[in-house]
N, C-alpha and C positions, 0 to 999 in steps of 0.2 A: 128202863135203861136202854140207851142207844149204843151203837157201835161207831167209834171214831177211829178210822184207820186201823181197824182190827183190834181196838182196845175198848173194853166195856167202860163207859163213863156216862153219867147222867147228862144227856144233851136235851135241849128244848124240843118239843114236838115239831115234826116236820113231815112234809109230803113231797115225794119226788114226782116231777111232772115230765113224762117222756116227751120226745120231740113231736109225737103225734097227738098230744093232748088237745082236746077240743075245749071251747069256752065252757061247755057244760061240765067237763071234767075239772076245769079250774074252779068253777063255783062249788063243785062237790068237795074239792080239796079245802076250800075256805071253810065250808060247813063242818068238815071233819076237824079242822084245827080250832074252830070257834063254835062249839056246840051251844054255848050260852049266849050267842049273838052279842058279843062284847066289842066287835070290831068298830072302832070309832065312837064308842058310846061309854061315857062315864056312868057310874062312879069309878069303875075299874076297867078302863078301855084296853082293848087288845091291839097290838101293832104287829105287823108281819114284815119279814124281809124276804126278798127274792134275789137269787143269785144263779149264775150260769156255771155249769160244771167245768167247761174248758176256759172260762174267762171270769174268775171270781171277782175281779175288780169291777166288772159291769154288773152292778147290783142296785137294788132299790131298798132303802131303809125307811122305816116308819110308814109303811103302807097302811092305810086305814085312818090316815089323818083327816079329821073333819073339823068344822068350826068348834064343835063341842070338845073333841079330844085335844085340839090345840089349846083351848082355854084350860083344860085339865093339866096339860104339860106346863103351861105358864104358872099355874098354882103350885105345882110340886117341884118344878125345876127352874122357874124364873122365865121372864118374858124373852130374854136374850136367847136362852137355850131353845125355847119353843120356836122362835123366829128362825134361828139358824137351821133347825131340822126341817122346817117347811121349805125354806129356800133350797136346801140340799135336795129334797125330794123333787121339787120343780125342776131343778137343774138336771137331775137324773132323767126325767121325762124329756126335757129338751135335747139332751145328748142322744137319746134314743129316737129322736125325730117326732115326738109328740108335743105340739105347741101349747096345748091347753090341758093342764092336769085335771082329771075328773074330780068332782067334789064328793061324790058318793063313794064310801069306802070300798065296797066290793068292786065297783066299776074301776077304781084305781088299780086293784089287783089284776083284773082281766086286761086292762089297758097296758099295764106294765109287762104282763106275760106276752101279749101280742107284740109289743115293741121289741122285746128281746128276741122273740121268734123271728121277726123280720130281718134282724141283723145276724142271728145265729140259728138258722132254720133247722140244723141237724143236731143240735145239742140239747141235752136234758137240762131241766131247771129244778131248783129246789126252793120250796116255799116253807119258811120257818117262823115259828112264834118267837117274837123278840122279848126275852125276859127284861124287865125294867128294874134297875137297882134303886128305885125311889121308895121312900117311906120307912117306917119302923122295921128293923130287922132285915134291911135290904142294903145293897151296895154293889160295887164293881171292883175287881182287883185282878192282879196277876201274881202267880206264884212260881218260884223256881224250886227244883228238887235239891239245889245246893245254893250256897252263897255265891251270887254271880261275880263278886269281887275276888273271893279267895278260893272258891271251889270246895269249901268244906261242906260235907253232907248235911242235909237238914232243910226244912221248909224256910224259904225266904221270899220276900216280895212286898207288895204294897196293896192296901185296901182303902177304898174311899166309900165311907158310909153314905147311903142315900144319894148316890151320884151315878151317872152313866159313864160308859167307857171313854167317851170323848172328853168328859170332864177330868177323868183320871189322867189322860195324856196331857191335858193342858195345865192342870193345877196340882198334880200329884196327890198323895194321900198319906195315910198313916202306915207305919211299919207293920207288916203283916203279923209278925210274931206277937206284937202288942194287940193289934185289932182282932186277931182270931182267938185270943185267950178267952176261954170259957164259952165260946160260941158253939152251938150244936153242930155246925157244919165243918168245924176245924178238923176233927178226926177223919171225916170222910175225905176232905181235901188232901190231908197227909197221905192217906191210903192210895188215892188216885195218883199222886205224885210218885210214890214208891213203885206202884204197878207200871206206870207209864215209863219211868226210867228203866225198869227191868225189860219192858217190852221194846223200847227203842235202843237200849244198850248204851245210853249216854244221858247225862242230865237233861231235863226237859223244862219247858216253860208252859204253864197252863193259864189261859185267860178264862175268867169265870165271872158269873153274876150270881148274887144271892138275892132271891126274891121272897120276901116275907119268911126268911129262915130256910128256904129251900135252895140248894146249890145246883147251879146249871153250869156245865162246862161248855165254853164257846169255841175253844181251840186248844189243841195240844201240839206242840212243835218242839223239835230239837233246840235246846238252848244255844244261843249265839254267845259263846264265852270268849274271853280274851285274857291274856296275861296269866297270872297265877291260877285263876279258875280253870282256864282251858288246859293248862299243863297238868294240874292236879287230876282233873277228870280223865284226860287221855291216859295218864299213867295208871290210874285206878282201873280203867277198862282193860288195859294190858295185863295188869296183875290178876284180874279176875278172869283172864282168858277170853274176854270178849273181843280183844284185839291181839294180833301178834305183835311182837316187839318191832318188827319191820314196819308193820302198819302204823303203830304208834309213833315211830320216828318220822314216818312220812306225813303223819297228820299234824305235826307241829312244825313251826318255822323258827328260824333263829330269832326273829323279832318277838315271837311268842315267849321264848325263853328269856330274852333280854328284858322284856316287859315284866315278866314274873319275878325276876330277881332285882329289879330296880325299885327304889322306894316309890310308893304309889299312894294316891289319895283322891277323893272325889272333888272335882273342880266345878261341877255344874252349879250355876248360881253366882259364880265369881265374874266380875266385870273385866273384860280385856283391857290391858294397859298398853302393851307393846308386843311386837313380833320380831323374831330374829331367826337365827339358825340353831336348830336343836343339835347340840354338840355332845351331850351326855344324857342318856334317858333317865326318866323318873320324874316324880312330882314331890316338891317339898316347899314349905312355907316358912316365914319368919319375918324378922324386922329388917328393914333395909339399912345397910351400912355402906359407907363409901370409901373405906380404906381398910387395909389389912389390920391396922391397929384397932380400928373400930370393931372389926369382926372378933378380934381377941377379947376386947373389953366386953362386948355383948355376950360372948360365950361364957366369960368368967362370971357375968351377972345372972347366968342361968337362962339366957334367951337363946333362940335359934337364929343366928344372923344369916341374912342373904347378902352376900358381898356383890356390890355393883361398882364396876370400875371401867375406865376407858379401855384398858387392856392390862393383863397381869404380867409381872416380871418375876424372875426367880426369887427375889427378896420378899415377894408377897406370899411365899409358900405358907408361913404360919397362919396367915389370915385365911387362905384357901382351906387349910386343914380344919380350921375352926368353923367354917361356913357350912350351912345345910345345903346351900345352892350358890352358884356363881353366875353373874351376868356380866358380859363385857361388850362394850359398844363396838369394838373392833375385834378382828381375829376370825378364826374359822375352825374347821374340824381338827386341824393339827396345831392350833395355837397352844400356848403354855397352859392357859386355864382349862381348855378342852381336854388336853392330855392328862393333866393332874386329876381333874374331876372324874374322868372315866376310870382312872386307876383307883380312885376312892369309891367308885360306884354311886356317885351323887349327881344330881341334875346340874346341867350347865347350858346356858344359851349365849351365843356369841353373835357378832355381826348384826347388830340391831338395825332394823329397816326404818323405824319411825320414832326413834327416841335418841336423845343425846345426854351423855353423862356430864353434869356440872360438878366436877370433883371438888373445886374450891368451896362451893356453897353446899356441898353434900346433898345433891338432888339429881333426879332423873327427869329431864324435860321431855314431855311427850308431844307428838305432832299436833294434838288437838288443843294444846295450850296448857293442859293440866301438868302438875308437877308432883312427883313422889319425893317426899322429904325423908331425911334420916329418921328412923324410928317408926315409920309407917309399916303396917303389915302388907306383905306381898307374897305371892305364890309363883313358883317357877315350874313350868312343865318343860323339861328338857327333851322329851320325846317329840312334842309338837313345836318346840321353839317359841313358846308363848310365856309372857309375864302377865299376871293378873293382879288387880287391886284386891286387897284383903287376904287374910290367912286361910289356911285349910280348916274347915269345920271339923273339930275333933269328934263330933257326934255322928258324922257320916262314915260309912264303911271305908276302910283303908287297909292296905296290905303293906308290908315292909320287908326288906331282906332280913335274913336271919331266922326265918320260920323253920324250925327243925324238921317238921313233917314234910314241908315242901322241899327242903334241901335234900332230905333222904329220898323222896320220890324222884327228884331230878337225877340224883346220883345213881339210882337203880336203873333208870332209863338210859343214861349216858354210858354206864358201864356195859350195858347190852349193845349200845351203838358202837362202842370202840371195837367190838368184834368184827364189824363190817368196814370200818374206816381204813383208808389207805394213806391218809395224810395225817401226820403227827401234829399235835398242838403243844406249843411251849408258851411260857409266860415272859412278858417283859417285866423284869424285876430289878429295881435300883436299890432296894433295901431288903434286909432279911425278912421283914414283914411281908413285902410283896412276894418274895420267894415262897414263904410258908403258905400264903393265901393261894398262890398258883398251884402248889403241889396238892393242897387240899381240894382244889377245884378240878384236879385231874391232869395237870400239865405234865409233860414228859421231859421237862428240863427248862432251863432258862434260855430263851432264844435271843434275848437282847438285854444286857445290863449296861446302862448308859452312865459312864463315869461322871460326866458333867452333872447329871441329875443327883449325884451324891453330894453336890455342893449347893443345893438350894437352901433357902431359908437362912438359919443362923450360920450355916457353913459357907455362905456366899462370900464372906470377907476373906476366907482362907484361899480360895481360888483366885480372887481378885489380887490378893497380895502376891501370889505366885506368878501371876501374869505381869504384874507391874514391877516386881523386884528383879533386877537383871544381874546384879553382881554383889560381891562382898558377903559378910556373915549373915546379913538379913536374908539374902537370896537362899543361902544354904539352909538356914533355919526354916524358911517357908517350905522348901522342898522336903525337908525331914518331916515337918508336920503333915504335909500332904501325903507322904508315903505311909506314915503311921496310921492315919485315918483310913486310907484305902486298904491297907493290909488287914485292919480289924474288920472292915466291912466285907472284904472279899472272903475272909475266913468264915464269917458268920453265914454268908450266902452259900459258899461251897459246902459247909457243914449241913445246912438246911436241905440242900439238894443232893445229898450224898448218893453217889452211884448214878447221877444223872448229869448230862452235859450242861455247862454254864458258859454261855458266850458273853465275853466281856469286850465291849467296844471302847477303844481308846478315845480320849477326849475329843469331842466334836461339837464344841459350843460356837454358835455365832458370837464372836467375842464381845459385841456390844451388850450382851445380856449379863456379862460378868465384869464389865468395866464401870468405873464411876461416871456419873453424869458430868460431861465436860463443861457445860454451862455453869453448874453449881461450883465446880472447882475453880473456874475462871473468876467467878464472883468472889470466892473466898480469897484468891490471890490478889485481886484488885483491892479488896477492902483492907487486906494486910499491908499492901504497898501504900495505900493512902494514909494508914496510921503509922507507918514506919516501923512495923512489927516484923519479927521473923516470919518467913513464908515457908512453913513445912510442906505445903501442898504443891510448891512450884515444880518439883521433880515429878510428882505424880501426874500433874497436869501435862507436862511435856511428854511423858510416856503414854498417857491416855490419848493425846493428840496423835502421837506416832502410830498407835495401834488402831485408831479409829478408821472405819471403812465406810464408804458410801453404800455398798451393798454387802453387808456382812454374811448374808445367807449363801453367797457364792464367793466368799472371801477366804481368809486364812482359817480353814477348818480341817478337821480330820487329819488325813495323811500330810496335808500341807503344814498344819500346826505341829504335827509330830516331827517333821523333818527340820523345820525352822527353829524348834525349841526342843532339841534332843534331851536336854536335862529334865524337862517336864515329862517326856515320853519314858525316859529311863526309870523314873521313880514309879510310874504306873506299872511297868513291867516287873520291877523289883518287888512291888507290893503283891502282885498276882502270884509270882513264883514263890515268895516267902509264905503266903497264905496257903498255897497248894502243899508245900513241904510240911507246914504245921499240921494241916488236916491229915495228911498221910501218916505223920508220926503219931498222931492220935488214934490211928487205927481206921481212919475213914477212907473213902474211895472218891476223892475229888476228881472231877473231869472238866477242868477249865479249857476254854478255847479263846484265843485272842483275835479280835476282829479289827481290821484297819478300815476306817470309814473314808468316804469322799475320795476314793482312788480314781485317777484318770490315766495313769501310765504304769507300765510294768516296772519301770525304774523305781517308782515309789515303793512297790512291793519288795524289790530287791534291797533297797535301803533299809526298810523296816525289818526284813528277815535278818540282814547282817547285824543290825543293832540288837535284835532280840537274841540272836545266837551269842553275841558278845556278853549280854547281860546274864544269860543262862550259864555261860562258861564262868563268868565272874562269881556267880553264886554256887557253882559246883554242881549244876544240874546238866549233866552231859549224857546220861543214860537215855538211849533212844526210847525205852519203855516209859520214861517219865516225861518225854517231850510233850510240850503243849502245842496243839495244832494252831496254825496261823492262817486266818481267813481274810478274804477281801469282800468289802461291801460294794455292791453294784448300785450306785446312786446316780452317776452321771451318764448321759447318753454315750459318751466316749468309752466309758468302762463297759457298757453293754455291747458296744460294737467290737471291742477287743476281748470279749469274754473268753475266747479260745486261748489267747495268750495268757490271760490272767489265771485261768484254770490250771494251766501248766505250772504256774508258780505258787498257787495257793493250795492249802489243805482242804478248804471248804469255801463256799460262797454264800453270802446273805444279800438278798435283793431288797433294797429299801424303797418302797413304793412312794413314800411321801416326797422325797427330793427328786426321785426319778420322774414322777408325774409333773412336778413343778418345772423341772428343766426341759422336759419334752414339750410341754405346753408353752414354755416361756412366760410363766405366770408366778407372781409372788402370792403364796397361798393366803397369807393374812389379808393382803390388800384385795385380791380378786374376789374373795368370798363376801366382802362387804357390799360391793355394788355391781361389778362387772358380771360375775357368774349368775347372781340372782336375776339380773336384767336379761342375760342371754337365755336363761331358762324360761322367763316370762315371755320373751319374744319368740320362743320356739326354735332358737338357733341351737340350743343344747337341750337334751332331755334331762340331764342331771349334771351336777358339778363333778368334774373329774377327780376332785378330792374327796367326794363322798362315795362314789361308785367307781370301781376300776374301769379305766378307759380300755376296754378289751381290744378295740380296733387299733389303737395306737400303742399305748404303753404295754398292753397285753401281748401284742405282736412282738415287741422288743423283748419282753420277758421270755416268750416262747423261743426266740432266737438265742437268748443267753443260755437257756437250759440245753438246747440242742447242741450249741457250739461247745459248751463246757463238757458235756457228756461224750462228745466226739473225741476229746483229748483225754478225758479221765472218766470212764463209764461209772466208776463207783464214787465220784465226788459227791459230798453231801451239799444239798442246796436248800436254803430256807428263804422265807419271805417275812419281812416285818414291815410295819407301817400301818396306818389307819385303815387301809383296805383289807388287811390280812384276815380279819375275822368276818368280813362281809360275805354273805352266802354266794352271791354271783361270782365274786372273785375266787372263792374257794373252789368253785366248779372249774374255773380256768386253771388254777394252780394244780388241782388234782389231775386234770386231763393231760397236762404237759409234763408231769413227772416230778414236781417239786416234792421234797421229802417232808418238810414241816412248815408251819406258819407260827408266828409268835405274836401275841397280843396281850393287852392288859388283863390282869386276873379276873375282873368282873365279866369280861367278854369270853372267857375260856369255855363256859358251858355252851354258849351259843355257837362258838366255833366248832366244838366237838360235835354238836348236833348237826351243823351244816356239813361237816366232813362225812358223818355217817349217812345223812340224807343223800349226799352226792354219790357216795359209793353204791347205795341201794338203787338209786335211779339209774346209775350206769349199768347195774346188773340186770 
């Protein structure tokens, strides 16, 4: 038994050669390792390896290669294997300055020692017998003390019978749990793994060779784990007091946690099809479909659809809900598909670099001329931003969200982390299901409830009707329907978040997302005119044209829509007040807050407060104790510049980093992330997209100014941040440092945000 880093394991025989070793000492070492004079001599030739202590990469393998032993290697491993090993040995000599490799085996060893000595005169060398995994009862493998995909305890790995380590790397092998079954060395390997893990204090990887039934350990190292495996192992170490909770929190990153909680699967062996922007993490496969209806049909047939579209719209929501993954040709981190899929915790890739969606023919056309047709198996990696040909192999290891043991381990760790955190984490919740998921994930309230998101999918027509109906009984009926739906939804969300704040944002849709397609309406009107038929769509077409905008993202949104359509704003306020009263009467503790989006002037805030006060008075809610706080969303640069004045008129502030980044940079998010920003990153003009990582220099400076100015006027004012940057670890460091009270993000990102908040606080201390 030898000792490897203080651990007793069966290592191959070796001799250490001090820096002062003479050629005589080297020959003596060879004799010690080769008492039967097998070096370079069949039928069982011996091979040696030489390595330097301070430079392990400078090594010689298969020393002792002769014409006879090379032929033996050809017989047992193939001519290609033997030729490559001889070429590698010659290259090692050339690299060390020896032009001609000696042919006599012992001379090879002495020449190799002399060569390394000339380059590393003061370092010790190690001469080791190379176990060979060829022949009956032999092989090469590696083993983990846990499953490297999930982190569950137990021996896991690969074994290649009658093959060397280089073959294992190139061609893989058999699952170790199957290959080791019934083998005499299996129990010994399991014991080594257990002892090594106890010794290191973390899961380990052991590289080994079995030679005619005898186990040799070649290396023991700390396992390089990711995702669920890393999280599970770090938490286990903390629970066993091998790590403090602070150390465990510091050992994990937000991306570790996000990866652990995202759906995952093995993609090695799949062929790359296209690349884009990874907009929602995880890996999932299924059949390609090219419409929301196709996704619904595939799901109903028991298949797992991957929805591939040019871009998604609110009416596509049922298809997104049915999809295991979504790919959009256009869009970015904040596009409709990206936001929805992150909320669902499913993979999404947007802004394709090298593929075009042919929706009419149901195909994805790749840059190399190939085509992915509807019904073909594809796999989407939303973490890497990659689409692969073929489905995920169900026989390969995989992990998926919803693992009770992993969920419990994460909960234990994050509950400990909350004791250190200074920054609260809330959830973006547009449905009661979102709210419940957020609360279960540890959210301290709802930081953003987007009213327009309550009208996606089947409800889309209801908001369209309210926007397009301006007068008469139809308008009144549309508003009543709108209020009833909102009241029911608000009641459910307030009830689910009982005792916690719920920030409800007034309607803030880019109107084009909820208006009918003008071209389609015009065609219908033209066809009806040609046939002398009644034209029921003529008024809708006129209104749609009236409301159409060249740049809806900076058009009539938020406060602007609220002021120009007071009847629409009133029903939203009425619904929230009625829901609050209903929950209170039921014995609950609702804590709603109303948020005005897209504010640019203090006059807008004054107008909204006057309207809100009037609605409260109308509904009999005048008690100051029952008052619902009214907040302002800082999204425009002008709002940021007048934050002092806005803070004097608002009860709280919420900073929206999506629109603020877009307007500060003067960029359309969806357009810029397709070509401009990837090109800028590639050219080195930018390190990262400002929509993926907070622009600390520009946008961050503006946010810092907002917080300072607001607190100067009202030191106790609550300030939150929402947007796609909110859960990003570097952004959380900025928000925590400048005194933001909370951030708000999608439910699947809450664990990562809580971890980032705790890590930031620990690092600050």
